[in-house]
N, C-alpha and C positions, 0 to 999 in steps of 0.2 A: 355126465348127467350134471355137476355143479353150475357149468355154464347155461344145459341148457332150463335149470330150474330159474338159473336167472335171468334168460330172455323171457321164459312165459311171464315172471312177473315186472322186469324194468319196461316190458314192452307194451304194458298196460298204461305205463307213462304217456305223456304227449297228447293225449287226447280229449282229456277236459284241464282247461284252466285253475277250476275251482280244485279237484282233486291233487293236481301236480302242488298248488299254493299250499294245500293243507298238508302234503307229505314232507313239501320242502319246511313247513313250520315245525312238524314234530321232529323232522331229522335234526334241526338246526336248537328249535329250542327245548325238547322234552327234558334233555338233562337239567334245564333251569328251572323246570316245574316240580322234579324229582326234588331239586335244592330248595326250592321255597316250600313244598310239603313238609321236609325233613324243618323246615324253620318255623313252619306254624308247628307242629307237633309238639316243636321244643319247647316254643314260648307258652302254651297254653298248655302242655299235657304235664302231668305230672311226675314224679320219680321214676316209675315204669316206662311210662314213654320214653321219659330223656334218655334211659338206656338203650330203649329200642332205636333212639333215634342216631345215638352214638354210636352204637354196633352196625347200624345199617351204611352212615356213612364212614366207617372207617375199615368196615369191609370194601365196601365199594373201594375206597382208595388202595388195601392191597390186592384188590383181584386188578385192577389198572396196573399196579407194578408188575403183575404177574405177565399180566399181557405185553407188557415193556420188553419183558427175560423172553419171553416166546418169540417178539418179532425179532430179537436181535438172533434168536437159532434158527427161527426158519422166517425167510421170504417168501411171500407170496405178491406177485405185482396185481395190482386193482384192475377190476374188468374194462374200466376206460383206458388203461396203458396198454393192456394185451391184446384187447377187440378194438379199439378207437371207437365206443359206443359213445353216446353223447349225453354225459349227464346232467341233470335239474341245476347242479350249481357248479360250482367249481372246488377241485380239492386239492391237496396234494399229494404228490407219487409216492408214497411210504407205504409201509405195508399193507395188505390189507386182511390179513388174519391176526388174530382175530378183530373183530369189532369194537372198536374202546368205549363209543356212545352207547351199544348196545350192550356190553360186558358191566358197564357203570350203572346202565337202568336194569339189566336182570339182577345184578347183585344187591342193589336196595333194594328191590320188592322182594326177592327172596330173602333176604334178611331180616325184614322186615314182616314177611309172613310168618318166618317162625317165632316171633314173639307177641304179634296182633295181627292176625290172620283176614279178620274184615277190612284193615288197611293194604297188607300185604296184596290181596288178589285185585283190586283195580290198582294197582300199582305195579303187578305184573302185566294186566293188560294193554298199561301204557308200553312196559319195555315192549310187548311183543308187537307194540305199532311202530314200535321205536326201529327196532330191528325190520319188520316190513319198510318202511319208510327209507331205509337207509339202499334197501334192495332197489326200490322203486327209483330212487334218486338216480341210481348207476354207479354208488359209491362201494358197494359190499356183493359179493357173491351168499347165497346163502348158507353155505358149510361156514362161512365169516360168522356168521349171525349165529348158526349151531355151535361155533367152538364158544363163543360169548357164553351162550348158556350154560356149555360145560362147564367153562374157566367158574362162571357165578354161580353153580350150584355148588363145584368142589371146595369153591373158600368159602363160600356161606357156611358148607356142613363144619369144615374146620374149624372153623372161627366157633361154633356154635360148641362144637365138642372141648375145645379149647378156651371157655368163657371165663371159666373159673381163672384162669393166668392172668384176664384182664378184667375183669371185675375191681378191684383194686383201683385201677387208674380211670376206669369208666367211673366208680364212686366218687373218688377223689374231683374229678371235673365237675362234677354235680354238685358236690359239698361246694368247691370253690364259688359254682354261680350262683348256687343258692348265697351262700355268706355274703355278696356284694347286692344281688339284685332283691333277695328276701328281705332283708333289712329296708331298703327301697321298700318294697311294698306293705311293711309292718308298716313302718313309719307315716305312709301315705295313707292308714287305712285308721293308725291312732289319730292323726292329726283332720283325717274327716269326721271320727266319732267327735273329738274334742267339741269344734262348729257346731254339730247338735247338741 
């Protein structure tokens, strides 16, 4: 069933250069889009948003560590290794389950959704597209992406439940940032006021 689902999606590739290029862009660059989004939200967001960004990024890192542990316990060959299919981009022959790209994308989206649903929803749509593109490109099975979603949900939920333990560290990081960059912005504002 996993392979049949894989074929039904991957066989869509190779018919349109525009679609293939779009899927390759998503599969390669989506994680950078997430990182850029978090950076922008951090810079322009208030304290509450900064907390959400730290939790989203930190939860993503923890989820990827969980992926590494899973790969050590269970090894699944990638589709192009087992079935010798043509991929859209080259990739190492490491474990296919779960998908690291999908896990990172799903975890950031879900962790953000717990705190800012209006931001988490479009992020989740991009995460779904990321997982789909990994299958389209021939790099993962659908169950690899589903496994990534499960890891993301579980890890995000656990971190939310344990947020009281992490709050002091999160608040400390924000206070350090504010003490460095907050003073600069205040001094810039005061110098502009004096000029007037």
